[in-house]
LOLO-128530 format. One line per field, with one value per residue (C-alpha): x, y negated, z. Coordinates in Angstrom, 2 decimals. Layout:
N
X (X,...)
Y (Y,...)
Z (Z,...)
This chain:
450
X (68.74,72.39,72.59,76.36,77.16,75.73,77.65,80.20,82.07,79.07,78.11,81.67,81.69,78.61,80.46,83.53,81.39,79.96,83.38,84.79,82.35,83.48,87.26,89.99,91.31,94.79,93.18,90.73,93.45,95.82,93.46,90.96,92.97,93.38,90.26,87.33,84.56,85.94,82.83,79.60,78.61,75.86,75.48,79.22,80.92,84.59,86.69,89.98,92.89,96.53,98.31,98.03,98.61,95.67,93.55,94.09,93.71,90.39,89.02,90.03,89.27,86.63,84.76,81.64,81.36,81.76,79.25,76.68,76.85,76.56,73.55,71.89,72.25,71.13,69.44,70.72,74.38,75.42,79.23,82.37,85.60,88.92,91.13,94.43,93.83,96.94,95.20,96.91,100.32,99.41,98.26,101.56,103.52,101.33,101.72,105.47,105.06,102.87,105.42,108.36,106.89,103.63,105.52,109.09,110.15,109.27,110.77,114.08,114.10,113.46,116.68,118.74,119.55,122.48,125.11,126.55,123.44,121.26,118.25,115.65,114.50,111.06,110.30,109.24,106.54,104.96,103.89,103.23,99.51,98.63,95.58,94.37,96.44,99.79,99.02,101.02,104.11,103.85,103.60,106.57,108.62,107.93,108.99,112.21,112.96,112.51,114.60,117.26,118.72,117.00,113.52,112.30,115.77,115.61,112.43,111.23,108.55,106.91,104.12,103.37,105.05,103.72,102.16,104.67,107.41,110.28,108.61,108.29,111.80,113.40,111.26,112.73,116.18,115.52,114.30,117.47,119.47,117.93,119.27,122.78,122.86,124.99,122.41,122.86,120.12,120.75,118.99,119.95,121.03,123.44,124.72,125.32,127.10,129.28,130.10,131.01,133.11,134.99,135.74,136.96,139.22,140.42,138.95,136.51,137.88,137.15,133.65,133.14,134.45,132.22,128.97,129.96,130.48,126.78,124.36,121.41,121.45,118.37,118.19,115.34,114.00,115.74,114.01,116.64,119.24,117.73,120.49,123.27,125.11,128.27,126.30,124.05,127.10,128.50,125.10,124.86,128.19,127.33,123.99,125.60,128.09,125.46,123.02,125.63,126.53,122.91,122.92,119.46,118.76,115.75,114.76,111.97,110.67,107.69,106.90,107.27,110.89,109.85,108.46,111.56,112.98,116.61,117.64,119.80,117.77,120.18,119.60,115.82,115.94,117.81,115.21,112.43,114.26,112.84,109.52,107.91,105.07,103.16,101.66,98.35,96.13,94.95,91.25,88.87,89.21,93.01,92.91,90.68,93.12,96.03,94.17,93.37,97.03,97.98,95.29,96.74,100.33,99.44,96.83,94.30,90.55,88.30,84.76,84.28,82.10,84.86,87.47,85.27,84.70,88.43,89.14,86.44,87.55,91.36,92.16,95.72,98.85,99.53,101.63,98.63,96.52,99.11,99.32,95.57,95.65,98.43,96.40,93.35,95.38,96.86,93.49,92.10,95.00,94.57,90.83,91.12,88.17,87.15,86.58,83.16,82.60,82.11,85.48,87.24,85.62,86.88,90.35,90.50,89.37,92.01,94.92,94.27,94.50,93.92,96.73,94.87,94.31,90.95,88.20,84.53,83.68,85.83,84.09,80.69,81.80,83.04,79.89,77.52,79.19,79.16,75.37,74.82,73.16,73.86,76.33,74.22,71.27,73.40,73.38,69.63,67.04,65.38,64.30,64.30,65.48,68.06,69.68,69.37,71.54,74.47,74.30,74.38,77.33,79.20,78.58,79.77,82.93,83.78,83.35,84.94,87.67,88.63,87.56,85.60,83.45,79.66,78.94,81.46,79.95,76.49,77.69,79.49,76.55,73.87,73.82,72.33,72.13,74.84,72.19,71.11,74.69,74.98,71.75,72.95,76.33,74.69,72.25,75.01,77.11,74.24,73.30,76.88,76.57,73.87,73.86,76.67,75.77,76.18,79.54,80.69,79.58,81.45,84.60,84.39,83.94,86.86,89.07,88.58,90.06,92.52)
Y (-84.82,-85.73,-89.34,-89.54,-86.71,-88.57,-91.83,-91.94,-94.77,-97.08,-96.49,-97.08,-100.34,-101.38,-100.62,-102.56,-105.51,-105.60,-105.33,-108.00,-110.50,-109.72,-109.51,-111.87,-111.19,-110.01,-107.56,-106.29,-105.70,-104.10,-101.50,-100.76,-100.97,-97.20,-95.82,-93.89,-91.46,-87.96,-85.96,-85.89,-82.84,-82.32,-86.02,-86.70,-89.01,-88.20,-91.24,-90.68,-92.79,-92.92,-92.01,-91.18,-94.76,-96.11,-93.18,-94.03,-97.77,-97.51,-95.16,-97.44,-100.85,-100.55,-97.29,-98.86,-101.41,-98.76,-96.45,-99.23,-100.23,-96.59,-96.03,-99.12,-97.48,-94.00,-92.99,-89.39,-90.39,-89.65,-89.85,-90.86,-88.87,-90.04,-87.66,-88.22,-88.17,-87.37,-87.71,-91.01,-89.49,-86.49,-88.79,-90.72,-87.47,-86.16,-89.36,-88.89,-85.29,-86.37,-88.94,-86.55,-83.14,-83.47,-83.74,-82.54,-83.49,-87.15,-87.13,-85.82,-88.22,-91.20,-90.59,-89.66,-93.24,-93.50,-95.58,-96.71,-98.65,-98.60,-97.39,-95.19,-92.51,-92.48,-95.87,-95.09,-96.26,-92.79,-93.64,-97.35,-98.17,-100.92,-103.09,-106.61,-107.74,-106.78,-106.37,-109.40,-108.36,-104.85,-106.14,-108.45,-105.52,-103.47,-106.38,-106.75,-103.05,-103.36,-106.52,-106.57,-110.00,-111.52,-112.48,-113.06,-113.58,-113.87,-112.02,-113.49,-111.52,-113.00,-112.05,-111.26,-108.42,-104.95,-105.62,-103.54,-105.97,-103.69,-100.70,-102.64,-104.05,-100.75,-98.92,-101.26,-100.39,-96.66,-97.01,-98.90,-96.19,-93.61,-95.76,-95.42,-99.08,-100.15,-101.24,-102.65,-103.35,-105.44,-107.76,-111.41,-110.76,-108.00,-110.17,-113.02,-110.75,-109.39,-112.92,-114.22,-111.15,-111.58,-115.21,-114.31,-111.60,-113.79,-111.36,-113.63,-112.68,-109.00,-110.03,-111.85,-108.90,-106.45,-108.21,-109.24,-105.68,-104.73,-104.80,-105.35,-107.12,-106.81,-108.99,-108.58,-111.11,-114.12,-116.39,-115.43,-117.53,-120.58,-122.83,-120.47,-123.00,-121.04,-117.93,-120.06,-121.47,-118.01,-116.82,-119.85,-119.02,-115.30,-116.13,-118.25,-115.49,-112.75,-114.93,-116.05,-112.41,-111.25,-109.29,-108.82,-110.56,-109.70,-111.49,-111.05,-113.30,-113.71,-117.06,-119.00,-120.13,-123.79,-123.28,-121.72,-124.35,-125.47,-123.90,-126.00,-127.52,-126.19,-122.67,-123.14,-124.22,-120.98,-118.90,-120.47,-120.33,-116.98,-115.46,-115.99,-113.61,-113.01,-109.89,-110.76,-109.10,-105.71,-105.79,-103.06,-101.03,-101.12,-100.07,-97.13,-96.16,-96.26,-93.95,-91.54,-91.43,-90.49,-87.81,-86.32,-86.41,-84.72,-82.32,-83.70,-84.26,-87.18,-87.78,-90.67,-92.51,-92.21,-93.51,-96.49,-97.22,-97.20,-99.40,-101.82,-102.02,-101.93,-105.21,-105.70,-104.78,-101.47,-100.24,-100.62,-98.66,-95.88,-95.87,-95.38,-92.58,-90.84,-91.19,-89.66,-86.68,-86.33,-86.39,-83.93,-81.59,-81.92,-81.23,-78.72,-80.30,-83.13,-86.36,-87.96,-91.57,-92.49,-90.98,-92.72,-96.04,-95.66,-94.76,-97.85,-100.08,-98.59,-98.84,-102.10,-105.19,-108.59,-111.11,-113.83,-117.04,-118.50,-120.09,-119.18,-122.61,-121.89,-118.56,-120.26,-122.99,-120.47,-118.32,-121.31,-122.82,-119.45,-119.16,-122.92,-123.58,-126.10,-124.97,-126.25,-124.03,-120.91,-121.75,-122.46,-119.86,-119.50,-116.31,-117.76,-115.12,-117.42,-117.93,-114.48,-112.68,-115.17,-115.23,-111.43,-111.36,-113.85,-111.62,-108.57,-110.32,-111.62,-108.14,-106.01,-108.31,-110.21,-107.80,-110.49,-108.99,-108.80,-111.13,-113.67,-113.64,-114.19,-117.05,-118.81,-118.47,-120.29,-118.38,-115.15,-111.93,-109.37,-106.75,-109.04,-109.13,-105.34,-104.97,-107.47,-105.74,-102.33,-103.63,-105.08,-101.94,-99.72,-102.00,-101.97,-98.22,-98.70,-102.37,-102.91,-106.60,-107.20,-105.42,-107.66,-110.77,-109.62,-109.01,-112.48,-114.11,-112.14,-113.16,-116.82,-116.43,-113.60)
Z (115.50,115.35,114.13,114.07,111.69,108.70,108.93,111.74,110.06,109.84,113.49,114.68,112.70,114.68,117.92,116.76,115.76,119.27,120.88,118.61,120.08,123.66,123.18,122.06,118.58,119.81,122.27,119.69,117.07,119.57,121.02,118.27,115.03,114.45,116.13,114.69,115.58,115.10,116.04,118.05,120.08,122.69,123.40,123.61,121.13,120.55,119.65,117.82,119.07,117.89,121.16,124.86,125.98,123.98,125.14,128.83,128.31,126.48,129.13,131.99,130.48,127.76,128.25,129.78,126.95,124.26,125.94,126.35,122.67,121.59,123.86,122.42,119.01,120.14,123.42,123.30,123.74,127.31,127.33,125.42,125.21,123.72,121.76,120.00,116.24,114.20,110.85,110.04,110.73,108.59,105.80,105.80,105.73,102.95,100.95,101.15,100.04,97.14,96.01,96.22,95.38,93.48,90.23,90.68,87.18,87.70,91.18,89.89,86.97,89.23,91.15,88.07,87.16,84.77,86.58,83.26,82.28,85.45,83.43,85.09,82.59,84.29,82.72,79.16,76.78,77.03,80.57,79.95,79.88,77.41,78.13,77.58,80.58,78.96,75.27,74.14,76.10,74.64,71.05,71.67,73.01,69.89,67.68,69.67,69.16,65.40,65.02,67.72,68.37,65.34,66.59,70.13,71.53,74.43,75.37,78.67,80.54,83.62,85.99,89.62,91.50,90.77,87.35,85.37,84.32,85.33,83.67,80.41,80.21,81.23,78.67,76.03,77.32,77.14,73.55,72.61,74.34,71.99,69.11,70.59,71.54,74.49,77.05,80.54,83.08,86.19,88.58,88.90,92.51,91.48,88.66,91.11,93.60,90.81,89.68,93.16,93.92,90.65,91.47,94.96,93.57,90.72,88.15,86.37,82.94,83.63,84.67,81.35,79.34,81.19,80.25,76.74,75.50,75.52,72.60,74.94,78.30,80.53,83.65,86.16,88.70,87.21,89.78,92.37,90.55,92.23,93.69,92.54,90.41,89.61,88.68,86.48,84.74,84.00,82.77,80.48,78.80,78.64,77.07,74.37,73.50,73.29,71.37,68.82,68.19,67.75,70.99,72.45,75.77,77.95,81.15,83.70,86.45,88.74,87.09,83.83,83.26,83.37,86.88,88.45,90.83,90.94,87.65,85.31,82.47,79.85,81.17,81.24,77.61,76.78,78.64,76.56,73.23,72.12,73.16,76.57,77.47,80.67,82.21,83.82,86.40,85.05,84.19,85.33,82.11,82.34,85.99,85.06,82.29,84.74,87.14,84.30,83.27,86.85,86.87,83.70,84.98,88.27,86.85,89.31,88.97,89.78,88.58,86.17,88.70,91.31,88.85,88.03,91.71,92.47,89.45,90.61,94.24,94.02,92.31,93.53,91.63,89.93,92.84,95.15,92.68,92.54,96.33,96.66,94.09,96.05,99.25,97.57,96.37,99.83,101.60,99.09,99.83,103.60,103.45,100.58,98.77,96.49,98.40,98.45,97.41,101.08,102.01,99.14,100.00,103.57,102.31,100.12,102.96,105.29,102.87,101.03,103.18,101.66,102.00,100.18,102.05,101.09,103.16,103.35,101.91,98.88,98.27,98.61,96.18,93.60,93.73,93.80,90.73,88.99,89.42,88.93,92.29,95.06,97.72,100.63,99.77,100.45,104.18,104.38,105.41,102.03,100.25,96.74,94.29,92.68,96.11,97.73,95.19,95.31,99.13,99.31,96.91,99.11,102.15,100.22,99.02,102.49,103.95,101.23,99.93,103.08,105.85,107.73,110.49,110.04,112.99,111.73,108.24,109.66,111.84,108.97,106.56,108.50,111.80,110.46,112.46,111.71,110.79,107.94,106.71,106.89,104.90,102.27,101.85,101.57,98.96,96.77,97.23,96.08,93.16,91.88,91.26,88.63,87.61,85.10,84.68,88.42,88.32,85.47,87.35,90.47,88.42,86.88,90.30,91.73,88.84,89.85,93.35,92.57)
């Protein structure tokens, strides 16, 4: 029997959990970050490492620890070998190839930006996915296109990075361009640089004339005007001119205009004078729709269950979702086959790292309140049904969303053994495949701390 061929990843996680208890965090992260079990043959486990230096260091410093943990898991293991695994390098190269070559038409369009208006022809409403998270902003954009400068002027779109703000406002610009309107897209930083340079060169009147000639002005990332008083002053006067002449003005920001610090009140009042709409976190249905649109564009194939799993697990911004999709295509190309759910789950875990800062106590509080139970009971050794499920969900969230080690989860949740945590995570993971109600509950909980 060859125990390692069925689930190399799970066994290597067991080894890493054991090593994590013996090593300092810096040492653990330095030497074991990009390692994995590549194969198992005739009692020898082959560990993939990123380079020769790591290979030699692991053999000299940690080989006996690794071998001992492996032998504890399986008596038949007699030795460990370290080999340089270039798969991560190949994946990065393939991702680049996917982005540049998978669809040559889109790749060429993305670099063919018209210098006269700075619009990227790749950003259109044909490729813009509408869901509950951005429905209001989409409806507002269509109204703006029908009644330029008359209603919703300015249109102010805000939301976190990567949720599609730039796509939306440039799509509006490209639609206006089809109507033969004079459109200009810029960022607030470029606008500020242009303004300062004009002042230094004593060409401020040319600067004013340049921006006043357009029918539609689109300015991205308006939050970067913070503390730039002279630029704010010029934008205030430009705004008044465009507004008085029924020119359409469109802004975007990563936050509501009232929450941008160190912006003149008179300018904030102008930002809020028209229509202010936000783009929220894409829900699971919208994320699935985005994946399906990418599948169609690239003539790729993924099973519906795989699509739903990706949409459920990748809850970051749209760029992260697109990055995972590119990685899946890349891996599929490298292996010349469709990826299994296990492989895709591993890929997601490798490529999506959580940058959220939230404590275990906060997660316990959120889940306990969601299921209407006392927080303290989560830590107690009770098998009551109303407690077991929330506790297992907490373990799953800590592991999957925040990459907390199994031993650490067990320690923080009442001193439980790490094998109990592994069992709990596996149970939730398996239940999510068939229990739609559990999936909905997990999504609602995640939406609270996202």
